[in-house]
Backbone as JSON, one array per atom type, in Angstrom:
{
  "sequence": "MILRKLRFGMIGGGRGAFIGAVHRLAAAMDGKAELVAGALSSDATRSRASGGDLLLDPARVYGSYREMARAEAAKPPAQRLDFVVIVTPNYQHFPVARLFLESGFNVVCDKPLALSLAEAKRLRAIVRRTRKVFVLTHNYTGNVMVKQARALVRSGRLGPIRKVVVEYPQGWLSTKLEDTGQKQAVWRADP",
  "N": [[80.03, 2.66, 72.4], [78.06, -0.33, 73.64], [78.09, -3.45, 72.0], [76.08, -6.28, 71.53], [75.54, -9.82, 71.16], [73.68, -11.12, 68.86], [70.4, -12.45, 70.01], [69.28, -15.58, 70.02], [66.26, -18.14, 69.52], [65.35, -21.42, 68.96], [63.32, -23.64, 67.4], [62.77, -26.97, 66.82], [65.23, -29.13, 66.26], [66.9, -30.41, 68.07], [68.05, -33.27, 70.03], [68.85, -36.39, 68.06], [68.02, -34.87, 65.62], [68.88, -33.51, 62.41], [69.35, -31.03, 60.77], [69.4, -28.95, 62.92], [71.63, -28.99, 64.05], [73.27, -27.97, 61.86], [72.0, -25.41, 61.33], [73.2, -24.2, 63.7], [75.66, -24.25, 63.75], [76.23, -22.38, 61.85], [74.91, -20.33, 62.38], [76.87, -19.52, 64.57], [79.16, -18.96, 63.1], [80.07, -16.16, 62.56], [80.42, -15.4, 64.88], [77.87, -13.57, 66.11], [75.76, -14.12, 66.61], [73.8, -16.01, 69.33], [72.64, -19.03, 70.41], [69.96, -19.12, 72.83], [67.45, -19.81, 73.61], [65.12, -21.98, 73.38], [62.39, -24.63, 71.86], [63.26, -27.79, 71.57], [62.19, -29.81, 70.52], [59.39, -32.01, 69.98], [58.79, -33.32, 72.1], [58.7, -33.15, 75.33], [60.28, -33.6, 77.03], [62.39, -34.7, 75.74], [63.29, -32.16, 74.48], [64.04, -30.79, 76.67], [66.26, -32.15, 77.47], [67.79, -31.66, 75.23], [68.21, -29.21, 75.28], [69.96, -29.02, 77.93], [72.11, -30.65, 76.86], [72.98, -28.31, 74.76], [73.52, -26.63, 77.0], [71.89, -24.79, 77.31], [70.08, -21.85, 79.22], [68.02, -23.73, 81.68], [65.43, -22.48, 82.09], [64.88, -21.29, 79.85], [64.13, -23.31, 78.25], [61.82, -24.93, 76.39], [59.06, -26.83, 76.81], [57.37, -27.24, 74.25], [56.57, -25.5, 71.1], [54.69, -23.43, 71.41], [54.41, -23.04, 74.13], [57.21, -22.01, 74.43], [56.71, -19.56, 72.59], [54.49, -18.12, 73.95], [55.98, -17.66, 76.6], [58.57, -16.32, 75.84], [57.72, -13.97, 74.23], [56.62, -12.74, 76.5], [58.88, -11.61, 78.05], [60.91, -8.87, 78.91], [62.35, -6.5, 77.1], [64.93, -6.04, 77.09], [65.78, -8.91, 77.38], [64.43, -9.97, 75.77], [64.25, -12.43, 72.56], [66.17, -11.9, 69.76], [65.53, -13.06, 67.33], [63.85, -15.82, 65.87], [64.51, -19.5, 65.2], [63.28, -21.79, 62.88], [63.58, -25.21, 62.55], [62.09, -27.32, 61.99], [60.2, -30.67, 61.41], [58.74, -30.63, 57.84], [56.21, -29.95, 57.5], [55.14, -28.53, 59.55], [56.33, -25.72, 59.55], [54.5, -23.89, 58.75], [52.2, -23.19, 60.75], [54.23, -22.62, 62.78], [55.83, -20.64, 62.11], [53.69, -18.59, 61.66], [52.6, -18.5, 64.36], [55.06, -17.28, 65.89], [55.41, -15.09, 64.38], [53.07, -13.37, 64.53], [53.35, -13.41, 67.37], [55.38, -11.4, 67.55], [57.77, -11.66, 67.01], [61.06, -11.7, 64.56], [61.98, -14.01, 61.91], [63.55, -17.11, 61.38], [63.44, -19.4, 58.58], [63.86, -22.75, 58.08], [63.93, -24.18, 54.84], [60.84, -25.94, 53.43], [59.11, -23.33, 52.63], [56.29, -23.59, 53.08], [53.43, -25.63, 52.72], [51.96, -25.46, 50.61], [50.67, -23.19, 47.99], [48.89, -21.78, 49.18], [49.22, -21.38, 51.49], [51.4, -20.34, 51.84], [50.98, -17.74, 50.64], [49.04, -16.76, 52.72], [51.19, -16.49, 54.92], [52.74, -14.46, 53.82], [51.14, -12.4, 53.93], [50.84, -12.17, 56.61], [53.48, -11.82, 57.24], [53.57, -9.12, 56.05], [51.75, -7.95, 57.63], [52.63, -7.62, 60.12], [54.96, -6.73, 60.02], [57.42, -7.96, 60.64], [60.72, -9.18, 59.99], [61.28, -11.92, 57.81], [63.06, -14.62, 57.19], [64.11, -16.75, 54.52], [65.71, -20.1, 54.27], [67.98, -21.15, 52.21], [70.08, -23.48, 52.65], [72.38, -24.81, 51.2], [72.88, -23.12, 48.99], [75.33, -21.8, 50.28], [77.21, -23.7, 49.96], [80.34, -24.74, 49.02], [80.87, -26.1, 46.62], [78.39, -25.85, 45.54], [78.83, -22.79, 44.79], [80.94, -22.77, 43.33], [80.23, -24.02, 41.13], [78.1, -22.4, 40.04], [79.97, -20.38, 39.55], [81.06, -21.23, 37.66], [79.24, -21.47, 35.51], [78.56, -18.86, 35.05], [80.49, -17.73, 34.18], [80.83, -18.97, 31.67], [82.53, -20.63, 30.95], [81.67, -23.17, 30.62], [80.19, -23.39, 28.45], [76.84, -23.21, 26.78], [74.28, -23.93, 28.59], [72.39, -27.15, 28.54], [71.07, -28.87, 29.93], [70.79, -29.71, 33.06], [71.55, -32.22, 35.66], [71.24, -33.12, 38.82], [72.12, -34.92, 41.93], [71.5, -35.49, 45.46], [72.41, -37.43, 47.59], [71.31, -39.2, 50.1], [72.98, -40.99, 52.22], [72.48, -42.09, 54.53], [69.75, -42.74, 54.36], [69.9, -45.08, 52.61], [68.92, -47.64, 53.16], [65.71, -48.92, 54.75], [65.34, -47.14, 56.8], [63.05, -45.89, 57.7], [61.18, -47.99, 58.48], [61.93, -48.69, 60.91], [61.14, -47.26, 62.55], [62.78, -44.78, 62.64], [63.01, -41.62, 63.65], [63.73, -39.18, 61.94], [63.93, -40.53, 59.65], [61.26, -41.3, 59.28], [59.62, -38.95, 58.86], [60.99, -38.12, 56.71], [60.81, -39.7, 54.57], [57.96, -39.66, 53.93], [55.96, -39.41, 51.54]],
  "CA": [[78.58, 1.85, 72.54], [78.52, -1.7, 73.7], [77.31, -4.2, 70.99], [75.91, -7.31, 71.99], [75.45, -10.6, 70.24], [72.06, -11.69, 68.56], [69.73, -13.64, 70.47], [68.21, -16.49, 68.88], [65.83, -19.23, 70.09], [65.3, -22.37, 67.99], [62.33, -24.75, 67.37], [63.38, -28.17, 66.79], [66.67, -28.99, 65.82], [67.46, -31.1, 69.13], [68.44, -35.0, 69.93], [68.3, -36.85, 66.77], [67.73, -33.86, 64.31], [69.84, -33.36, 61.43], [69.4, -29.86, 60.32], [69.54, -28.32, 63.98], [73.26, -28.67, 64.1], [73.55, -26.91, 60.84], [71.89, -24.09, 61.59], [73.54, -23.64, 65.14], [77.26, -23.91, 63.4], [76.22, -21.42, 60.59], [75.02, -18.91, 63.01], [77.94, -19.41, 65.18], [80.2, -18.75, 62.21], [80.55, -15.0, 62.76], [80.41, -14.65, 66.5], [77.4, -12.24, 66.19], [74.55, -14.5, 67.28], [73.86, -16.92, 70.29], [71.38, -19.67, 70.87], [69.69, -18.53, 74.53], [66.14, -20.57, 74.14], [64.33, -23.3, 72.33], [61.64, -25.56, 72.11], [64.12, -28.25, 70.6], [61.96, -31.34, 70.17], [57.99, -31.57, 70.32], [58.8, -34.31, 73.14], [58.96, -32.15, 76.57], [61.77, -34.51, 77.9], [63.41, -34.74, 74.96], [63.54, -31.1, 74.67], [64.73, -30.2, 77.98], [67.46, -33.09, 77.85], [68.53, -31.34, 74.32], [68.27, -27.72, 76.33], [70.86, -29.47, 78.66], [73.21, -30.65, 76.07], [73.45, -26.88, 74.33], [74.09, -25.57, 77.97], [70.92, -23.69, 77.48], [69.48, -22.12, 80.7], [67.03, -24.4, 81.79], [64.26, -21.53, 82.54], [64.32, -20.75, 78.47], [63.75, -24.42, 77.22], [60.37, -25.37, 76.49], [58.22, -28.2, 76.09], [56.27, -26.85, 73.07], [56.84, -24.19, 70.69], [53.53, -22.67, 71.97], [55.04, -22.4, 75.48], [57.87, -20.72, 74.02], [56.14, -18.3, 71.7], [54.14, -17.29, 75.1], [57.07, -17.28, 77.75], [59.47, -15.0, 75.36], [56.84, -13.09, 74.51], [56.35, -11.85, 77.97], [60.05, -11.45, 78.54], [61.18, -7.58, 78.88], [62.57, -6.15, 75.69], [66.58, -6.35, 77.31], [65.87, -10.16, 77.53], [63.84, -10.85, 74.61], [64.75, -12.97, 71.55], [65.83, -10.82, 68.5], [64.93, -14.18, 66.29], [63.63, -17.35, 66.15], [65.11, -20.14, 63.8], [62.52, -23.1, 62.66], [64.07, -26.09, 62.04], [61.12, -28.47, 62.59], [59.55, -31.22, 60.19], [58.27, -29.57, 56.98], [54.52, -29.59, 57.82], [55.08, -28.02, 60.78], [57.0, -24.62, 59.32], [53.68, -22.63, 58.68], [52.01, -22.8, 62.27], [55.12, -22.08, 64.19], [56.21, -19.37, 61.57], [52.99, -18.05, 61.98], [52.85, -17.95, 65.88], [55.91, -16.48, 66.34], [55.31, -13.63, 64.02], [52.32, -12.9, 65.34], [54.0, -12.92, 68.84], [56.2, -10.14, 67.42], [59.45, -12.37, 66.87], [61.59, -12.15, 63.62], [61.72, -15.54, 62.11], [64.32, -17.7, 60.07], [62.65, -20.88, 58.53], [64.26, -23.71, 57.17], [63.02, -24.53, 53.61], [60.08, -24.9, 52.49], [58.23, -22.32, 53.54], [55.01, -23.91, 53.76], [53.09, -26.82, 52.12], [50.84, -25.19, 49.59], [50.87, -21.8, 47.52], [47.74, -20.85, 49.79], [49.64, -21.15, 52.89], [52.5, -19.37, 51.53], [50.16, -16.45, 50.29], [48.81, -16.58, 53.93], [52.18, -16.38, 55.37], [53.28, -13.23, 53.14], [50.08, -11.38, 54.21], [50.83, -12.17, 58.08], [54.62, -11.08, 57.57], [53.34, -7.83, 55.51], [50.78, -6.97, 58.35], [53.23, -7.89, 61.35], [56.25, -5.93, 59.51], [58.63, -8.76, 60.97], [61.55, -9.88, 59.1], [61.31, -13.49, 57.68], [64.05, -15.21, 56.12], [63.85, -18.27, 54.22], [67.1, -20.36, 54.08], [68.54, -22.55, 51.13], [71.33, -23.75, 53.13], [73.29, -25.12, 50.41], [73.49, -21.67, 48.49], [76.44, -21.55, 50.56], [77.98, -24.68, 50.06], [81.48, -24.53, 47.94], [80.72, -26.72, 45.47], [77.48, -24.92, 44.55], [79.02, -21.51, 44.58], [81.84, -23.12, 42.14], [79.36, -24.39, 39.87], [77.4, -21.0, 39.94], [80.68, -19.23, 39.12], [81.69, -21.7, 35.94], [78.02, -21.21, 34.51], [78.21, -17.53, 34.89], [81.89, -17.26, 33.33], [80.78, -19.08, 30.44], [83.59, -21.95, 30.69], [80.73, -24.7, 30.43], [79.05, -23.14, 27.18], [75.4, -22.98, 26.86], [73.72, -25.04, 29.72], [71.11, -27.44, 27.95], [70.48, -29.87, 31.02], [71.32, -29.8, 34.77], [71.39, -33.32, 36.62], [71.62, -32.92, 40.16], [71.92, -35.55, 42.62], [71.73, -35.25, 46.84], [72.09, -38.79, 48.27], [71.51, -39.33, 51.73], [73.42, -42.38, 52.57], [71.9, -42.92, 56.2], [68.55, -43.59, 53.67], [69.9, -45.86, 51.78], [68.05, -48.56, 53.84], [64.43, -48.62, 54.81], [65.16, -46.85, 58.06], [61.52, -45.25, 58.14], [60.29, -49.18, 58.93], [62.4, -49.0, 62.17], [60.89, -45.81, 63.82], [63.81, -43.89, 63.11], [62.16, -40.55, 63.45], [64.34, -38.29, 60.87], [63.41, -41.42, 58.16], [59.72, -41.46, 58.92], [58.75, -37.85, 58.14], [61.42, -37.4, 55.4], [60.19, -40.81, 53.28], [56.72, -39.73, 53.75], [55.42, -38.38, 50.42]],
  "C": [[78.97, 0.35, 72.75], [77.66, -2.28, 72.91], [77.42, -5.77, 71.79], [75.72, -8.33, 70.91], [73.93, -10.67, 69.96], [71.56, -12.78, 69.38], [68.75, -14.62, 70.25], [67.39, -17.59, 69.5], [65.7, -20.11, 68.53], [64.16, -23.21, 68.13], [62.61, -25.74, 66.68], [64.77, -28.41, 66.85], [67.31, -30.02, 67.36], [67.83, -32.52, 69.0], [68.06, -35.19, 68.79], [67.98, -36.05, 65.66], [68.77, -33.82, 63.72], [70.15, -31.87, 61.13], [69.99, -28.49, 61.16], [70.72, -27.56, 64.14], [73.97, -27.82, 62.72], [73.51, -25.8, 60.84], [72.53, -23.31, 62.89], [74.87, -23.49, 64.41], [77.22, -23.09, 62.55], [76.16, -20.29, 61.13], [76.19, -18.6, 64.13], [79.35, -19.15, 64.6], [80.84, -17.35, 62.53], [80.81, -14.59, 64.03], [79.27, -13.78, 66.85], [76.25, -13.07, 66.69], [74.9, -15.61, 68.2], [72.45, -17.53, 70.63], [71.2, -19.28, 72.59], [68.38, -19.3, 75.0], [65.97, -21.66, 73.0], [63.36, -24.14, 72.87], [62.04, -26.99, 71.24], [63.46, -29.51, 70.29], [60.25, -31.32, 70.68], [57.85, -32.58, 71.37], [59.32, -33.4, 74.38], [60.3, -32.79, 76.87], [62.92, -34.61, 76.92], [63.96, -33.23, 74.83], [64.46, -30.09, 76.03], [66.04, -31.11, 78.04], [68.39, -32.23, 76.5], [69.03, -29.84, 74.93], [69.69, -28.0, 76.92], [71.99, -29.76, 77.9], [73.75, -29.54, 75.24], [73.54, -26.12, 75.41], [73.18, -24.53, 77.67], [70.39, -23.48, 79.13], [68.42, -22.82, 80.99], [65.3, -23.61, 81.65], [64.08, -21.14, 80.65], [64.58, -22.09, 77.51], [62.61, -25.04, 77.48], [59.92, -26.56, 75.8], [57.34, -28.25, 74.82], [56.77, -25.49, 72.66], [55.65, -23.17, 71.25], [53.83, -21.84, 73.28], [56.09, -21.47, 75.38], [57.47, -19.59, 73.51], [55.35, -17.61, 73.18], [54.82, -17.04, 75.85], [58.07, -15.97, 76.94], [58.92, -13.87, 74.77], [56.65, -11.88, 75.29], [57.66, -11.27, 78.57], [60.21, -9.5, 78.56], [62.34, -7.11, 77.66], [64.21, -6.19, 75.9], [66.47, -7.7, 77.25], [65.15, -11.02, 76.39], [64.77, -11.66, 73.39], [65.06, -11.91, 70.44], [65.2, -11.81, 66.97], [64.92, -15.24, 66.4], [64.17, -18.45, 64.86], [63.84, -21.4, 63.93], [63.32, -24.14, 61.78], [63.39, -27.8, 62.08], [61.03, -29.5, 60.77], [58.79, -29.95, 59.18], [56.93, -29.1, 57.25], [54.42, -28.5, 59.1], [55.64, -26.34, 60.5], [55.82, -23.39, 59.27], [53.18, -22.35, 59.92], [53.13, -22.28, 62.92], [55.66, -20.89, 63.48], [55.03, -18.08, 61.88], [52.72, -17.59, 63.53], [53.83, -17.0, 66.13], [56.13, -14.8, 65.48], [54.73, -13.3, 64.57], [52.31, -12.51, 67.11], [54.9, -12.03, 68.75], [57.78, -10.59, 67.21], [59.59, -11.82, 64.99], [61.74, -13.66, 63.38], [62.67, -16.1, 60.75], [64.04, -18.66, 59.9], [63.33, -21.42, 57.6], [63.34, -23.8, 55.7], [62.38, -25.83, 53.89], [59.37, -24.38, 53.3], [56.91, -22.65, 53.88], [54.83, -25.26, 52.75], [52.06, -26.59, 50.71], [51.08, -23.78, 49.06], [49.71, -21.19, 48.27], [48.48, -20.51, 51.23], [50.89, -20.38, 53.27], [52.17, -17.79, 51.53], [49.92, -15.94, 51.8], [50.15, -15.83, 54.86], [52.81, -14.69, 55.01], [52.38, -12.2, 54.02], [50.46, -11.25, 55.87], [52.51, -11.06, 58.2], [54.59, -9.41, 57.16], [52.41, -6.98, 56.81], [51.92, -6.85, 60.11], [54.25, -6.93, 61.35], [57.33, -6.54, 60.48], [59.61, -9.15, 59.81], [61.46, -11.52, 59.14], [62.34, -13.66, 56.67], [63.83, -16.74, 55.61], [64.85, -18.89, 53.52], [66.98, -21.36, 53.11], [69.96, -22.75, 51.6], [72.87, -23.84, 51.97], [73.78, -24.05, 49.33], [75.0, -21.5, 48.89], [77.54, -22.39, 50.55], [79.19, -24.29, 48.53], [81.42, -24.8, 46.51], [79.48, -25.81, 44.95], [77.89, -23.48, 44.22], [80.12, -21.6, 43.35], [80.98, -23.44, 40.74], [78.72, -23.24, 39.56], [78.46, -20.12, 39.13], [81.2, -19.99, 37.53], [80.83, -21.68, 35.07], [77.96, -19.89, 34.21], [79.58, -17.06, 33.89], [81.81, -17.72, 31.69], [81.54, -20.3, 30.06], [82.98, -23.09, 30.39], [80.03, -24.64, 29.25], [77.9, -22.93, 27.63], [74.94, -24.35, 27.55], [72.48, -26.08, 29.15], [70.5, -28.54, 28.79], [71.46, -29.94, 32.12], [70.96, -30.83, 35.34], [71.92, -33.23, 37.92], [71.34, -34.38, 41.07], [72.34, -35.14, 43.99], [71.53, -36.61, 47.49], [72.54, -38.96, 49.46], [71.81, -40.8, 52.22], [72.82, -42.98, 53.63], [70.24, -43.1, 55.33], [68.44, -44.33, 53.01], [69.22, -47.43, 52.17], [66.56, -48.16, 54.24], [64.27, -48.18, 56.3], [63.58, -46.34, 58.49], [60.78, -47.06, 58.72], [60.9, -49.54, 60.24], [62.01, -48.01, 62.92], [61.5, -44.94, 63.55], [63.22, -42.27, 62.8], [62.54, -39.58, 62.43], [63.89, -39.08, 59.43], [62.36, -41.29, 57.9], [59.27, -40.53, 58.13], [59.43, -37.98, 56.94], [60.94, -38.4, 54.59], [58.9, -40.77, 53.27], [56.47, -38.71, 52.47], [54.53, -37.13, 50.64]]
}
């Protein structure tokens, strides 16, 4: 039996994005998956340029996630994606996940799942109805320091835990980059 790599597509994560590269690196670590398609930006020109950066077949780089869902769902089974990875700004997670699940794809979605409990419940119902795999990532659970902290707590070496204070400084957000129009800062700094 010849095994092949899992084929995945990515929505978001192109030029100027942060988390897309993290997900691509994680997917490549065991050599069992390869990025073959994407709608890598909400801007069609930037999406196509990002596809070129990643050496994707231009025929599988799309100007929108809707275009990608339609085109990829029409492919024969031997060419279809095994799953899609959603690494868009948070407000897009639910509509993108819904469309790809309903188009017959397994979905890996960066956190958060949705923007409300109602959206999350709707997504759960869609997953149950479509019987597709849905994975919600919490990337830092795999971080070595997080694993070490978990091991220390579980071992009892720290004694009873009474309070946890955690910081995750984003050095690149230490100035008001959102005032300069920097795309990542604009959506991340919007409550």
